[in-house]
N, C-alpha and C positions, 0 to 999 in steps of 0.2 A: 504494500500500500504506500502510495506516495504521500509525502508531507506537503501540506498546503502552507505556503508562506506568502507574505505580501510583497509588492514591488519594492518597497523600502527595505524590507528585511533581506531580500535578495541582493539589493544594491550594497547593503552594509557587509554582508557575507562575501560578496564578490570583491570588495575593496580589501578585506583582510586576506582573502586567498591570493589576490593579485600581488600583494606586497611581499609575501613569502617570508616575512619576519613580523615580530609582534608590533601591533599598532595600538596607540592609545585612543581613547574616546575622542580626545581633541583632534588627533590626526585624522581619524575617520570622518569627523564632522567637517574638517577643512576640505577633505577630498570629495565627500559626497554631498555636502550641503544639507544633510538631514539633521534634524533637531537632536541635541545630545540625549534628551530623555528617551527618544525612540531608539537611539543607538544603545543606551544602557539596558533597556528592556530586551532588545534583540540579543545582546551578548549574554544576558542571564538565561534567556530561553535556549539559545544555542549551546551554552555551557552545560545546562541540565541534560540535553540530548547527546552530549559528548562530541558535538561538532567543533567546538572551540575549546581551547585551553586559555583561561583568563587568570592573570595574576594581578596582585595589587601591591603597590609600593608607595611609601611616603617620600615625597620630594620637597625640598626646601626652596621656596620661592622668595626671591628678593624683589621688592617693589619700591620704585622711586617715589619720594614725596615731591610736592610742588617746590620745596626749598632747595632740593638737591642741586640742580644744575646751576642755579645762581650762586650757591655756596661754593661749588667746585670751581666755578669760573674765577672767583676772587681768591680761592684757596681756603683750606681749613684753617682755623685759628692757629694751631700749632705750626702749620706750614708758613703762614704769614710771619709768625714770630721768628722762626729760625732763619727766614730770609733777611729779616731785620738784623739778626745777630751774625750774619755772614762775615761782616767786617768787625763786629764787636761781639766776640764770643761771651762776654760778660756784660750784663746790663741790669740796672736797678729796676725794681718793680715800678717805681714812680715814672721813670723814663719810658718803660714799656707801656705803662698805662696811658701816658700822653700819646704815644704812637698808636695805641689801640683805639683811642677816641677819634683820632684823625682818620684812621683807615677803616673804622667801623667793625672791629672784632672784639670779642669779650676777653678781658684779661684772665678771668677765672677759668675760661675754657682753655686758654693757653697753658696755664699751670696744670690743670687737670689732665688734659690729653698729652701734653708734653712730657709729664711725669710718667703716665701709663706707658707711653711708647718709648720712654727712656731717651728722648731727644734733648730734654732739658732737665736740669736739677736745680732745686731751690735751696740756697744757703742763706738763711736770714732774710734780708730784703733784696738779695741779688740772685738773678737767674743766670745759669751758666749753660752753654751749649756743650753737649757731650760728644764723644767720638761717634756714637751711633747717630746723633743728630747731624754731624758733619757729613757722614756717608749719605744722608738723605737730602742734602742741600739741592742736589740736581737729580735725585732719583726718587720717584714716587714710591711710597710704601705699599705693601700689598692691599691694605684697606683702601688707600687712595685709588689704586688701579681698579679695584672692583667698583668703587663709587663712580669713577669716570666711565667705565663700561656701562654701568647701570643708567647713567645720565643719558647715554645714547640710546640704549635699548628700552629703557623705562621699566621693563620687567625681565628677570632672568631666573633660571633655576640654577642652584648651586652646582649641580652635576654638569651644567653646560660650560662652566669655567674651565679654562685649560688646566688640566690636572698637573701637568709638568711645572706650571708656573705658580699655581695657587693651591694651598692647603686650606680650604675654606674653614674647616673646624678650628684651625689656629687663629684665624682672623675673626671668626664669628663673635667672640666676646666683645671685641672692639665695635663691631658693626651693630650689635644688639643695643648698645648704649647710645647709638646715634639715631634714636627713634624719631628725631625731627627731620632726618634726611632719608632714612630707609626703614621699610617695614619688612620683617622676616616672618613668613608664615609657612606652616607645614600643610601640603596639599596631598590628598590621596590620588594616586595615578594608576588607573586600571588599563592594562594592555591585553590584547587578544591575539591569539595565533591559531590558525586553522589546524585541525587534526587530520589524520588519515581517514577517520570516519567521516569527517566533514567534507573532505575532498570527494570521497566516493558518493556521499549522499547528494551533493550538489551536481554531480555528473549525471546521476540516473534517477534519483528518488525524490525530487521536489516538483511541486506544481505551483506556479506563480499565479496568485489571484490578484485581481484588481480591486482595491479597496477605496472607498470614498467616505468622507465624514458626512456628507449630505448628497442627496440626488438633485441634480439640476433639472430644469424644465426640458432642456435638450436631451438629457439622458432618458427621460420618460417618453417624450414624443418620438424619439428615434428607436425606442425599444431596447437601447443598449443597457438599460437598467437590469435586464436579465443576466448580463455578463458581469455585473458589479456586485461587490459585497460591502455592506455597511460596516465601517470599522468599529470594533469593540473598544471600549475605554477601560483601562486598568486604573481604578482610583487609588491603588496603593503606590503608584509610581511617584517619585519625587517631582514636585512642581516647581516652577520658577518662584523664587522668593520675592514677595512684594513688600517693600518697606514704606510704610505711611510717613507723612511729614511729621517731624518731631521738633519740639523746642529743645534748646540747649539744656544739658543735665542740670546745671546750676539754676537756671531760670525755673525749671520744673520743681526743684526743691523749694525755691523761694515761694512759688505759687502755692505749693502744698502747705507750707508753713503758715502762710497768710490764712488759707482756708481753715486750717486746724484751729488757730486761735479765734478766728471769727465764729466758727461753730461753737466754741466754748464761751461765747458772749463777750469777747474783748472788742475794744475799739482801736483802730490803727491810728498812730500818730507819726509825724515825721519831724526831722530837724536837719540843719545843714551839716555837710561833711566837714567843712571848714568851720572850726569851733573855737571859742575862747577857752583859755585854761580855766576860767572861772567855772563854766558849766561842765567841762570835761574832768576837772579835778577838785577845785575848791568847794563847789556846792555839794560834793560827795564826801566832804570831810577828809580829803586826801592831803596830807601836809605838803607844804611847798618844797620841802627837802626830801620828799619820798623818791627812792631810786627810779620808780617807773616814770618820773617826770624828766629824767635826764635825757640828753641828746641821743644817747645810744638806744633808748627805748621809744622815743617820741619824735615825730617829724614836726619841727617848728617852721613857720613860714617867715620869709624875709619881707615879702611884699604881699599884703599888708602885714605888719609885724605887731600891731596893737589893735585890740577890739574894744567895742563899747561894752560897758558893764550895765547890768539891770538897774532898777530903781535904787536910790541911795540907801533907803531903809533896809532893803534886802542885803546890800553889800555890807552895811554896818553889822547886821545880825550874823552874817557869815564870818566877818572879821572877829567878832567877839567869840563866836563858837570856837574858832581855831586858837585864839589866844588864851582864853580862860574858861571856855565852855558856855559862856553867855547864860541864857536861862534854861539850858537843856539838862542841868543837873550833872554835867561833866566838868572835868577840870581842863578840858581842851588839850592842845599840844604844847602849850607853854612857850611859844615863840612869837616874834613880832610879824604879823601877817602883812604881806606886801601887795598893795593894789596893783602895782606895776607888773608883778609876776602874774597876777590874775588876768591881766589884759593881754597876755601873750596869745598869739594866734597859732593854733595847732591843727593838724589833720586829726579828727577825733579818733581816740584810741579805743573807744567802746561806744556802743549805742546806749549805754546807761546815761550818757549825756542827754539823750532824747527823753529818757524816762524821768530824769530829774527836772527837765524843763516842763514836762507834762504835769508832774507833781506840783511845781511852783505855780502853774497856771490855774490849777484847780485841786486843792488838797482835801476836798470834802469827800467823805465816804458815802455810799459804796462806789467804787470805781475800779475798772479793769482796763488797762491799755497795753498795747504792744507796738513794737516798731521793728522793721527789717531794713537793714542798710549795710553799706560798706564801711569798714573801719581800717585803720592803718597803724602798723607798729613796725619799728625798725628791727625786724627779725632777720636772722640768717635763714636763707632759703634751704629747706630740706624736704624730705618726703611728707612731713606733717606740718611744716611752717611756711607761710608766705608773708611778705610785708603788707599785703592788703587782702582782706577776706570779708566774708559776710557774717553778720551776727543777727540773732533775733533777741530783743530785749523786752522785758515786760515788768509791770508792777500791778499789784492788787492792793487797794486801799480799803480796809474793812475793819470794823471794830472787833469782829470775831476771828480775824485771820490769825493763823499760827503756823508753826513749822510743818505740821501735818498737812495743812491746806496747801502749802508750797510744794511739798514732795508729791502730793496727790495730783496737783495741777500739772507738774512737769512729767510725772509718770503717764498721765493721760495724753499729754502732747506726744510723747515718744511712741505710745501705742498707736496713735493716729498716724504716725509716720512709719509704722511697721516694725518697731523695735520692741523687744521684750527683755533682753538682758541689760539691766540698768543698775548702776550702783550709785549711792550717795555716800561721800566720804567727808568727814569734818575737815574744814579748811579755815583760812583766815583772809579777810578782805578789810581794808580800812573803813569801809562804809556799811558793812553788815555784821550783825552779831545776833544769833549764831550764823555761821556760814558753812557752805558745803560745796564740794566739787561734784559734777555729774559725769560719770564715766559710762560708756557703752562698749560692749565687746565687739571687736573687729575680727571677723573670721579669717580674712585674707592674711593678716599678720599674727593671728593667734595671740592677741593681747588686748588689754583694755585701753581705750583711748579716751582722754579727757575731752569733753565737748563744751564745758563751760562751768560757770560758777553761779551760786544762788545764795540767798540768805534773807534776813529781815533787816531792813534799814535801821541803823542806829538812830536814837533820838537826835544826835548831832546833825543828822542829814534831814530829818523830817520837820523838827520843831521850828527851825528858822523860817520855814515856809508856812507855818501855822497849822501843821498836821500833827495831831496828838493821838492818832490811832496807829495800830500796826500796819506797816507797808512791806509786803513781800516783793522781792526783786530777783531778777535773774538775767544773765547774758549768756547765750548759747552760740557756739560756732556752727555755721551751716555747711561750710566747706568739708569739714571732717565728717559731718553727718552724711553728706553726699558720697564721700569715699566709702563709708560702710554700706550705704544703700546699694551702690553700684559695683561693689567689689573692687574698688580702685585702691592700690597700695601706695600710690604716690600722688599727693595732693596737686602737684603741678599738672597732671594729666587733665584736670578739670578745665584748664585754660589753654591747652594746645588745640590748634585748629585741625582736629582729627575727625573729619566728617564720617569716615568709615566706622569709627568707634561709636559715634552718636547714632549712626544708622543701625548698628547691630544691638544697641541696648534695648531690651524689651520695653514696650509701652507700660506694662503693668508689672511692678516688682516691689 
């Protein structure tokens, strides 16, 4: 009995037989023009009958990013640095930093990559060109050669690289860290080769049938419909993946945060990102000699460098609270408070500046407000720190509010955001007592990550504004929350222009 196969199935099998060697699905598609899903189903069908031998292998694909060619044209940062050091094998960090600003490359990238590739050593504040660096003054390194090839080809498989010249696995660690220039992905690669049974069957034991998705009016009027077979659909076959439009991951977290607090009956408030030290620090009973107010922790503005203060009676109460406690029952900090320091202009270091402004505008209970906004701190960039990030801040003004109310509110918020593993740990903040840090478990790093702080405002914060009831307050980081939600282990990934990653993130998670 002859096997009935379609015209497309015959064309696919004929391509494999004609080749005489294993062909991948992609190669068959290029030669036949048939959709890959049909090719995959035909290979599976023919393999089950013993006509084809199909093997599967993983191949490493290298994909160029939009930045690659532009970067390679001007040279990698370490390449630009050693060219500058051609005539001056030793150069101070400050001199190289000046040259880096002029030529547009990052000095930290020079130190990082120059050290990894052993082109440059750092001794104190001086960079020195090594012997390895000298040998590469006019010779591109293996990773540079691969990046240059990829700039031309845009996509390559590692096994396509000339094996005599490149040992990809030796270079891979360097390339994987260049994810702004190159993406490295593992692809499953199926290849088919015809068997002796397949050759014999195709020669004598197949009948080609003509299949159609639908019958046309011509097929019916001509009577040709009698010679046609309606194609059957296999709903188990993989279909083309359709990606709906999506907002940026960070914007989605912000929108969900707003919705969560609005659903809990809060009112949203806003305030400027450029803030006075008065609202950012002084109104929160943070002493003017507190380390957090130093230049290494806070961004101060030069233009404008002084801000207007609120009404004089408020300023006087804040001054008295700092110096001797005023009428708050506290002894204050015991120093002479400076109005000039309070007028300094900063990029707000926390959205609690918004909360205290809201409290000052209306201290009467009951009241629940929140704000979402960007804050700035002079932090060293790392996998969990950025100099600018998003926070959600809030306060509850209520006669019956207590620590249990605070913890229950924040627990409910995180439940709405999809988290269950939450810890509250005792902490210290100058403006709350008692205080607590909120930690959430991060699966991707198998550790607890601090997401923010909370507590009950001290009387020194609330009473100068005429509020004599408990005020619960918190400030929570949204960037780290997004990391945990989306399984991101490096906070910087949230701000890379990686459309492919955004595309692949599930809508519901």
